[in-house]
N, CA, C and O of each residue as an XYZ file, in Angstrom:
676
protein
N     108.710     53.826   -140.475
C     107.299     53.941   -140.754
C     107.009     53.539   -142.199
O     106.369     52.519   -142.457
N     107.488     54.352   -143.128
C     107.272     54.041   -144.537
C     108.023     52.778   -144.906
O     107.500     51.940   -145.641
N     109.260     52.624   -144.401
C     110.081     51.464   -144.753
C     109.386     50.176   -144.349
O     109.357     49.218   -145.121
N     108.825     50.143   -143.144
C     108.154     48.929   -142.671
C     106.950     48.603   -143.542
O     106.702     47.437   -143.851
N     106.202     49.624   -143.938
C     105.027     49.406   -144.771
C     105.437     48.876   -146.141
O     104.760     48.017   -146.706
N     106.541     49.386   -146.673
C     106.965     48.984   -148.005
C     107.768     47.699   -148.015
O     107.924     47.079   -149.067
N     108.280     47.286   -146.866
C     109.103     46.078   -146.855
C     108.296     44.850   -147.250
O     108.870     43.839   -147.657
N     106.991     44.921   -147.139
C     106.145     43.794   -147.518
C     105.710     43.888   -148.980
O     105.005     43.013   -149.482
N     106.128     44.938   -149.645
C     105.681     45.173   -151.009
C     106.568     44.453   -152.017
O     107.780     44.347   -151.833
N     105.952     43.963   -153.076
C     106.732     43.331   -154.142
C     107.517     44.374   -154.932
O     108.409     44.025   -155.705
N     107.188     45.661   -154.741
C     107.916     46.720   -155.435
C     109.386     46.752   -155.036
O     110.233     47.133   -155.844
N     109.701     46.361   -153.814
C     111.092     46.408   -153.367
C     111.930     45.410   -154.139
O     112.953     45.778   -154.716
N     111.517     44.163   -154.160
C     112.323     43.154   -154.851
C     112.322     43.355   -156.364
O     113.269     42.953   -157.040
N     111.283     43.966   -156.897
C     111.224     44.183   -158.345
C     112.116     45.337   -158.790
O     112.430     45.464   -159.974
N     112.520     46.174   -157.843
C     113.370     47.306   -158.198
C     112.609     48.560   -158.548
O     113.221     49.570   -158.897
N     111.290     48.528   -158.466
C     110.508     49.725   -158.803
C     110.557     50.761   -157.694
O     110.245     51.932   -157.914
N     110.944     50.335   -156.518
C     111.004     51.219   -155.368
C     112.387     51.858   -155.296
O     113.388     51.181   -155.533
N     112.461     53.136   -154.976
C     113.746     53.830   -154.932
C     114.071     54.286   -153.509
O     113.194     54.653   -152.726
N     115.355     54.246   -153.215
C     115.873     54.753   -151.950
C     116.793     55.927   -152.255
O     117.339     56.033   -153.354
N     116.956     56.795   -151.284
C     117.905     57.892   -151.416
C     119.170     57.489   -150.676
O     119.131     57.155   -149.492
N     120.285     57.523   -151.383
C     121.577     57.228   -150.780
C     122.259     58.518   -150.367
O     122.327     59.471   -151.142
N     122.764     58.544   -149.141
C     123.441     59.733   -148.628
C     124.502     59.301   -147.624
O     124.544     58.150   -147.192
N     125.354     60.252   -147.266
C     126.432     59.944   -146.331
C     126.372     60.894   -145.151
O     126.210     62.103   -145.313
N     126.506     60.323   -143.949
C     126.648     61.091   -142.716
C     127.982     60.660   -142.118
O     128.133     59.509   -141.708
N     128.945     61.568   -142.066
C     130.284     61.182   -141.628
C     130.841     60.166   -142.600
O     130.861     60.404   -143.808
N     131.297     59.025   -142.079
C     131.835     57.960   -142.933
C     130.801     56.888   -143.260
O     131.122     55.914   -143.941
N     129.567     57.049   -142.788
C     128.536     56.027   -142.952
C     127.638     56.343   -144.144
O     127.041     57.416   -144.225
N     127.556     55.388   -145.064
C     126.637     55.519   -146.198
C     125.278     54.988   -145.764
O     125.168     53.879   -145.241
N     124.249     55.793   -145.987
C     122.906     55.487   -145.506
C     121.916     55.460   -146.667
O     122.109     56.112   -147.693
N     120.855     54.689   -146.473
C     119.725     54.652   -147.402
C     118.451     54.891   -146.616
O     118.299     54.415   -145.491
N     117.549     55.628   -147.217
C     116.217     55.822   -146.653
C     115.221     55.788   -147.799
O     115.577     56.083   -148.940
N     113.980     55.432   -147.509
C     112.965     55.390   -148.565
C     112.763     56.770   -149.188
O     112.668     57.769   -148.475
N     112.699     56.822   -150.495
C     112.497     58.111   -151.159
C     111.146     58.718   -150.793
O     110.985     59.937   -150.851
N     110.175     57.893   -150.419
C     108.859     58.414   -150.026
C     108.909     59.214   -148.730
O     107.979     59.965   -148.434
N     109.983     59.064   -147.950
C     110.122     59.801   -146.695
C     110.663     61.209   -146.916
O     110.706     62.013   -145.986
N     111.075     61.506   -148.143
C     111.734     62.779   -148.437
C     110.917     63.562   -149.465
O     110.599     63.059   -150.542
N     110.586     64.798   -149.109
C     109.842     65.665   -150.031
C     110.728     66.261   -151.108
O     110.295     66.438   -152.247
N     111.977     66.573   -150.753
C     112.865     67.252   -151.698
C     114.310     67.097   -151.255
O     114.600     66.772   -150.104
N     115.202     67.340   -152.199
C     116.628     67.465   -151.918
C     116.987     68.864   -152.377
O     116.708     69.234   -153.517
N     117.605     69.649   -151.500
C     117.865     71.042   -151.833
C     119.184     71.512   -151.243
O     119.690     70.939   -150.278
N     119.727     72.554   -151.835
C     120.888     73.211   -151.237
C     120.408     73.886   -149.957
O     119.279     74.372   -149.892
N     121.254     73.914   -148.956
C     120.916     74.621   -147.722
C     120.926     76.116   -148.042
O     121.867     76.602   -148.670
N     119.897     76.850   -147.620
C     119.869     78.290   -147.899
C     121.143     78.969   -147.392
O     121.703     78.582   -146.367
N     121.587     79.983   -148.129
C     122.829     80.672   -147.788
C     122.757     81.299   -146.401
O     123.710     81.198   -145.628
N     121.662     81.932   -146.085
C     121.556     82.561   -144.763
C     120.179     82.285   -144.159
O     119.294     83.140   -144.196
N     120.008     81.079   -143.600
C     118.731     80.800   -142.938
C     118.579     81.702   -141.714
O     119.571     82.159   -141.145
N     117.361     81.948   -141.321
C     117.100     82.781   -140.157
C     117.557     82.052   -138.904
O     117.105     80.945   -138.612
N     118.455     82.685   -138.173
C     118.947     82.100   -136.927
C     117.830     82.116   -135.892
O     117.031     83.051   -135.845
N     117.778     81.094   -135.078
C     116.791     81.010   -134.011
C     117.557     81.158   -132.698
O     118.255     80.232   -132.287
N     117.436     82.312   -132.035
C     118.218     82.554   -130.816
C     117.920     81.527   -129.723
O     116.789     81.062   -129.578
N     118.953     81.188   -128.963
C     118.783     80.304   -127.810
C     118.586     78.845   -128.156
O     118.034     78.090   -127.355
N     119.031     78.426   -129.348
C     118.836     77.026   -129.743
C     120.164     76.277   -129.748
O     121.237     76.877   -129.698
N     120.066     74.985   -129.807
C     121.241     74.118   -129.809
C     122.076     74.371   -131.071
O     121.536     74.795   -132.093
N     123.390     74.114   -131.005
C     124.268     74.433   -132.138
C     124.005     73.613   -133.398
O     124.434     74.008   -134.482
N     123.314     72.487   -133.282
C     123.031     71.679   -134.468
C     121.858     72.209   -135.289
O     121.636     71.754   -136.411
N     121.102     73.170   -134.739
C     120.018     73.796   -135.504
C     120.611     74.985   -136.251
O     120.883     76.028   -135.655
N     120.809     74.825   -137.548
C     121.454     75.859   -138.356
C     120.579     77.100   -138.476
O     121.096     78.215   -138.535
N     119.280     76.923   -138.514
C     118.338     78.017   -138.666
C     117.095     77.508   -139.372
O     116.909     76.303   -139.539
N     116.247     78.440   -139.784
C     115.006     78.064   -140.465
C     114.799     79.004   -141.646
O     115.295     80.131   -141.665
N     114.062     78.515   -142.616
C     113.744     79.333   -143.787
C     112.396     78.889   -144.343
O     111.920     77.790   -144.056
N     111.801     79.750   -145.131
C     110.530     79.419   -145.764
C     110.812     78.716   -147.080
O     111.571     79.212   -147.913
N     110.200     77.570   -147.258
C     110.392     76.779   -148.467
C     109.020     76.302   -148.924
O     108.347     75.559   -148.210
N     108.611     76.724   -150.097
C     107.290     76.373   -150.636
C     106.164     76.681   -149.653
O     105.217     75.906   -149.518
N     106.273     77.810   -148.974
C     105.221     78.249   -148.069
C     105.291     77.685   -146.662
O     104.497     78.078   -145.808
N     106.215     76.777   -146.395
C     106.353     76.189   -145.061
C     107.661     76.642   -144.427
O     108.662     76.820   -145.121
N     107.654     76.827   -143.118
C     108.886     77.135   -142.403
C     109.586     75.820   -142.100
O     109.031     74.942   -141.439
N     110.813     75.700   -142.593
C     111.583     74.465   -142.466
C     112.815     74.722   -141.606
O     113.644     75.561   -141.956
N     112.948     74.011   -140.480
C     114.199     74.096   -139.721
C     115.260     73.235   -140.407
O     114.948     72.174   -140.947
N     116.502     73.688   -140.385
C     117.609     72.940   -140.971
C     118.519     72.447   -139.855
O     119.055     73.231   -139.072
N     118.680     71.125   -139.802
C     119.439     70.472   -138.739
C     120.707     69.861   -139.320
O     120.655     69.117   -140.299
N     121.841     70.179   -138.714
C     123.099     69.530   -139.074
C     123.096     68.179   -138.363
O     123.418     68.096   -137.178
N     122.737     67.135   -139.080
C     122.502     65.827   -138.460
C     123.783     65.216   -137.897
O     123.738     64.525   -136.880
N     124.916     65.460   -138.539
C     126.182     64.935   -138.012
C     126.484     65.563   -136.655
O     126.905     64.873   -135.727
N     126.273     66.853   -136.543
C     126.513     67.527   -135.258
C     125.514     67.041   -134.206
O     125.891     66.810   -133.057
N     124.245     66.883   -134.589
C     123.221     66.387   -133.659
C     123.598     65.016   -133.104
O     123.410     64.748   -131.917
N     124.130     64.150   -133.969
C     124.481     62.784   -133.568
C     125.917     62.658   -133.060
O     126.364     61.556   -132.745
N     126.644     63.776   -132.978
C     128.052     63.786   -132.544
C     128.919     62.901   -133.433
O     129.775     62.162   -132.947
N     128.687     62.984   -134.733
C     129.465     62.235   -135.721
C     130.398     63.227   -136.415
O     129.932     64.254   -136.907
N     131.700     62.948   -136.467
C     132.599     63.865   -137.179
C     132.196     63.983   -138.648
O     131.956     62.983   -139.325
N     132.128     65.226   -139.122
C     131.781     65.447   -140.524
C     133.000     65.238   -141.400
O     134.127     65.516   -140.992
N     132.766     64.746   -142.609
C     133.859     64.487   -143.540
C     133.561     65.102   -144.902
O     133.810     64.489   -145.940
N     133.029     66.314   -144.885
C     132.711     66.992   -146.147
C     133.988     67.473   -146.825
O     134.951     67.865   -146.166
N     133.974     67.436   -148.150
C     135.059     68.056   -148.905
C     134.850     69.565   -148.859
O     133.810     70.038   -148.401
N     135.822     70.308   -149.324
C     135.702     71.762   -149.333
C     134.498     72.221   -150.159
O     133.771     73.125   -149.748
N     134.288     71.605   -151.310
C     133.159     71.967   -152.177
C     131.834     71.641   -151.497
O     130.889     72.427   -151.560
N     131.767     70.475   -150.845
C     130.531     70.084   -150.154
C     130.263     71.002   -148.967
O     129.113     71.339   -148.687
N     131.334     71.412   -148.262
C     131.172     72.259   -147.085
C     130.649     73.638   -147.469
O     129.858     74.227   -146.732
N     131.083     74.157   -148.616
C     130.640     75.480   -149.039
C     129.264     75.446   -149.699
O     128.647     76.493   -149.896
N     128.783     74.266   -150.039
C     127.503     74.124   -150.722
C     126.736     72.931   -150.147
O     126.436     71.986   -150.877
N     126.410     72.961   -148.833
C     125.792     71.779   -148.217
C     124.402     71.471   -148.774
O     123.696     72.350   -149.269
N     124.038     70.198   -148.675
C     122.772     69.704   -149.206
C     121.922     69.173   -148.056
O     122.438     68.629   -147.079
N     120.615     69.344   -148.195
C     119.690     68.849   -147.176
C     118.601     68.004   -147.818
O     118.153     68.270   -148.934
N     118.193     66.988   -147.089
C     117.014     66.204   -147.437
C     115.854     66.828   -146.673
O     115.924     66.952   -145.450
N     114.799     67.220   -147.359
C     113.616     67.746   -146.676
C     112.755     66.535   -146.336
O     112.061     65.983   -147.189
N     112.820     66.137   -145.065
C     112.188     64.904   -144.603
C     110.768     65.194   -144.143
O     110.511     66.159   -143.424
N     109.857     64.337   -144.576
C     108.452     64.459   -144.177
C     108.303     64.064   -142.717
O     108.616     62.939   -142.327
N     107.828     64.990   -141.930
C     107.533     64.688   -140.537
C     106.039     64.511   -140.383
O     105.267     64.909   -141.255
N     105.638     63.927   -139.298
C     104.213     63.778   -139.027
C     103.623     65.106   -138.584
O     104.306     66.130   -138.576
N     102.360     65.081   -138.218
C     101.675     66.292   -137.779
C     102.340     66.893   -136.543
O     102.330     68.112   -136.371
N     102.914     66.057   -135.685
C     103.551     66.543   -134.460
C     104.933     67.134   -134.711
O     105.421     67.931   -133.909
N     105.562     66.754   -135.808
C     106.955     67.132   -136.053
C     107.078     68.178   -137.152
O     107.825     69.144   -136.998
N     106.374     68.006   -138.238
C     106.529     68.875   -139.399
C     107.739     68.458   -140.215
O     108.507     67.593   -139.795
N     107.910     69.065   -141.371
C     109.047     68.741   -142.232
C     110.323     69.349   -141.660
O     110.300     70.419   -141.052
N     111.438     68.645   -141.866
C     112.731     69.077   -141.338
C     113.776     68.942   -142.442
O     113.808     67.937   -143.152
N     114.621     69.946   -142.581
C     115.753     69.882   -143.498
C     116.918     69.210   -142.791
O     117.490     69.772   -141.858
N     117.267     68.014   -143.230
C     118.356     67.245   -142.621
C     119.602     67.436   -143.488
O     119.672     66.942   -144.613
N     120.577     68.156   -142.949
C     121.811     68.426   -143.687
C     122.705     67.199   -143.594
O     123.029     66.732   -142.502
N     123.095     66.685   -144.750
C     123.951     65.496   -144.818
C     125.286     65.883   -145.451
O     125.406     66.941   -146.068
N     126.284     65.021   -145.293
C     127.605     65.315   -145.845
C     127.646     65.156   -147.359
O     128.414     65.838   -148.038
N     126.820     64.256   -147.888
C     126.808     64.019   -149.334
C     125.516     63.307   -149.707
O     125.053     62.435   -148.972
N     124.935     63.669   -150.838
C     123.838     62.896   -151.414
C     124.445     62.085   -152.548
O     125.012     62.644   -153.487
N     124.325     60.759   -152.455
C     124.897     59.864   -153.460
C     123.967     59.764   -154.657
O     124.418     59.778   -155.802
N     122.661     59.663   -154.391
C     121.692     59.575   -155.474
C     120.577     58.608   -155.149
O     120.448     58.146   -154.015
N     119.771     58.305   -156.153
C     118.670     57.362   -155.995
C     119.174     55.966   -156.328
O     119.849     55.762   -157.336
N     118.843     55.015   -155.478
C     119.282     53.634   -155.643
C     118.033     52.768   -155.807
O     117.215     52.710   -154.889
N     117.860     52.091   -156.947
C     116.705     51.195   -157.116
C     116.799     50.030   -156.130
O     117.873     49.469   -155.914
N     115.679     49.683   -155.547
C     115.675     48.605   -154.548
C     116.098     47.266   -155.134
O     116.592     46.407   -154.403
N     115.916     47.071   -156.421
C     116.322     45.818   -157.052
C     117.827     45.621   -157.055
O     118.304     44.505   -157.259
N     118.591     46.706   -156.829
C     120.051     46.621   -156.777
C     120.560     46.255   -155.387
O     121.767     46.108   -155.194
N     119.664     46.104   -154.418
C     120.067     45.912   -153.026
C     119.871     44.472   -152.577
O     118.925     43.796   -152.982
N     120.792     44.021   -151.726
C     120.727     42.679   -151.153
C     120.908     42.797   -149.652
O     121.796     43.513   -149.188
N     120.073     42.100   -148.884
C     120.240     42.100   -147.428
C     121.635     41.627   -147.064
O     122.164     40.695   -147.669
N     122.226     42.277   -146.072
C     123.570     41.914   -145.615
C     123.615     41.960   -144.092
O     124.334     42.778   -143.519
N     122.846     41.080   -143.427
C     122.762     41.149   -141.964
C     124.091     40.893   -141.263
O     124.267     41.313   -140.119
N     125.019     40.221   -141.912
C     126.303     39.919   -141.283
C     127.415     40.859   -141.729
O     128.588     40.605   -141.455
N     127.061     41.931   -142.406
C     128.074     42.873   -142.891
C     128.771     43.534   -141.710
O     128.160     43.797   -140.674
N     130.035     43.790   -141.885
C     130.835     44.418   -140.843
C     130.794     45.932   -141.042
O     131.781     46.541   -141.456
N     129.651     46.527   -140.744
C     129.463     47.963   -140.922
C     129.433     48.613   -139.549
O     128.633     48.233   -138.694
N     130.301     49.591   -139.338
C     130.316     50.314   -138.066
C     129.246     51.395   -138.121
O     129.300     52.299   -138.955
N     128.285     51.289   -137.229
C     127.188     52.252   -137.167
C     127.474     53.217   -136.020
O     127.662     52.774   -134.886
N     127.513     54.527   -136.284
C     127.696     55.478   -135.189
C     126.572     55.325   -134.167
O     125.427     55.078   -134.547
N     126.880     55.467   -132.871
C     125.871     55.241   -131.828
C     124.568     56.011   -132.040
O     123.493     55.473   -131.771
N     124.637     57.235   -132.506
C     123.427     58.028   -132.687
C     122.481     57.492   -133.743
O     121.278     57.745   -133.685
N     123.014     56.751   -134.711
C     122.170     56.195   -135.775
C     121.565     54.852   -135.400
O     120.615     54.404   -136.042
N     122.094     54.208   -134.378
C     121.669     52.855   -134.026
C     120.183     52.710   -133.775
O     119.585     51.711   -134.174
N     119.573     53.688   -133.122
C     118.151     53.591   -132.792
C     117.266     53.641   -134.033
O     116.131     53.163   -134.005
N     117.770     54.208   -135.107
C     116.985     54.350   -136.341
C     117.401     53.355   -137.409
O     116.906     53.410   -138.535
N     118.306     52.444   -137.067
C     118.794     51.458   -138.026
C     117.725     50.401   -138.274
O     117.233     49.771   -137.338
N     117.372     50.212   -139.539
C     116.373     49.222   -139.928
C     117.045     47.946   -140.416
O     116.503     46.852   -140.262
N     118.229     48.093   -141.006
C     118.943     46.937   -141.528
C     120.199     47.368   -142.246
O     120.544     48.549   -142.275
N     120.877     46.397   -142.823
C     122.091     46.650   -143.598
C     121.933     45.933   -144.933
O     121.523     44.774   -144.984
N     122.260     46.634   -146.004
C     122.165     46.058   -147.345
C     123.443     46.375   -148.116
O     124.206     47.270   -147.754
N     123.651     45.616   -149.188
C     124.739     45.927   -150.109
C     124.131     46.216   -151.473
O     123.062     45.712   -151.819
N     124.828     47.028   -152.227
C     124.385     47.365   -153.570
C     125.171     48.526   -154.103
O     125.652     49.362   -153.338
N     125.306     48.589   -155.404
C     126.080     49.652   -156.053
C     127.477     49.768   -155.447
O     127.975     50.870   -155.218
N     128.105     48.616   -155.191
C     129.488     48.520   -154.699
C     129.695     49.139   -153.318
O     130.801     49.568   -152.988
N     128.625     49.186   -152.505
C     128.733     49.741   -151.150
C     127.921     48.903   -150.177
O     127.021     48.155   -150.559
N     128.270     49.055   -148.913
C     127.433     48.541   -147.833
C     126.718     49.749   -147.246
O     127.343     50.762   -146.930
N     125.400     49.630   -147.102
C     124.555     50.752   -146.689
C     123.862     50.443   -145.367
O     123.423     49.316   -145.139
N     123.767     51.433   -144.508
C     122.922     51.362   -143.320
C     121.543     51.863   -143.744
O     121.413     52.984   -144.236
N     120.528     51.047   -143.558
C     119.161     51.456   -143.898
C     118.596     52.178   -142.677
O     118.445     51.589   -141.607
N     118.287     53.457   -142.855
C     117.902     54.330   -141.752
C     116.448     54.764   -141.902
O     116.018     55.166   -142.983
N     115.692     54.678   -140.803
C     114.341     55.235   -140.756
C     114.506     56.714   -140.425
O     114.513     57.103   -139.257
N     114.637     57.523   -141.455
C     114.955     58.936   -141.265
C     113.804     59.699   -140.616
O     114.028     60.723   -139.970
N     112.577     59.214   -140.779
C     111.446     59.860   -140.114
C     111.499     59.631   -138.608
O     111.147     60.522   -137.836
N     111.931     58.459   -138.186
C     112.104     58.205   -136.751
C     113.226     59.078   -136.199
O     113.162     59.535   -135.058
N     114.242     59.304   -137.006
C     115.363     60.141   -136.578
C     114.902     61.563   -136.279
O     115.278     62.127   -135.252
N     114.091     62.154   -137.162
C     113.647     63.532   -136.908
C     112.576     63.600   -135.825
O     112.321     64.673   -135.279
N     111.948     62.474   -135.508
C     110.944     62.445   -134.442
C     111.572     62.185   -133.072
O     110.869     62.171   -132.062
N     112.889     61.979   -133.032
C     113.594     61.736   -131.773
C     113.279     62.869   -130.790
O     113.415     64.040   -131.146
N     112.863     62.544   -129.564
C     112.540     63.595   -128.589
C     113.685     64.581   -128.357
O     113.440     65.754   -128.076
N     114.934     64.118   -128.470
C     116.074     65.032   -128.291
C     116.102     66.089   -129.389
O     116.511     67.224   -129.145
N     115.672     65.729   -130.591
C     115.654     66.704   -131.675
C     114.510     67.695   -131.485
O     114.583     68.827   -131.964
N     113.476     67.286   -130.804
C     112.345     68.171   -130.580
C     112.630     69.198   -129.489
O     111.874     70.156   -129.325
N     113.713     69.006   -128.744
C     114.099     69.935   -127.685
C     115.251     70.779   -128.213
O     116.418     70.419   -128.054
N     114.921     71.893   -128.837
C     115.948     72.678   -129.517
C     116.510     73.813   -128.670
O     117.548     74.379   -129.011
N     115.837     74.157   -127.565
C     116.336     75.277   -126.776
C     117.502     74.837   -125.892
O     117.675     73.649   -125.620
N     118.286     75.796   -125.456
C     119.492     75.510   -124.684
C     119.215     75.142   -123.234
O     120.125     74.697   -122.535
N     117.999     75.314   -122.768
C     117.709     75.014   -121.352
C     117.514     73.546   -121.112
O     117.264     73.134   -119.979
């Protein structure tokens, strides 16, 4: 959504536009920084929601809003590769959802940082293995900062109908 709107902007090629770099499993991903409200540590004890799928860690109040926290690697059936320090202190991207979805805390294996768009080059022929669950949200592949990145529409990911069905039935 945001990525498509900004892809026509001169801000991308000029480098004024920033992306958030993060890792899910072994895949390094980029998403537009405008799609993310915040980056935060996952609350120590979010409120458990009984009868929900195992990838929903729980929910907590953040800045007056109730935010569900989703373990995205588990949701997508991607093996997690967190270090011990990362596992004990997980990080979430608070992704802006639309009116139908609301904001969602997407727990990732690692946040790499902000990557200026001017550092990125399209790499359509890159040999990047994309986990099946990420394929539907893949916008493209780029290189930059000594990595190959999967460009992910993270808002489309949280709007996935499967993610909206959190109960076990």
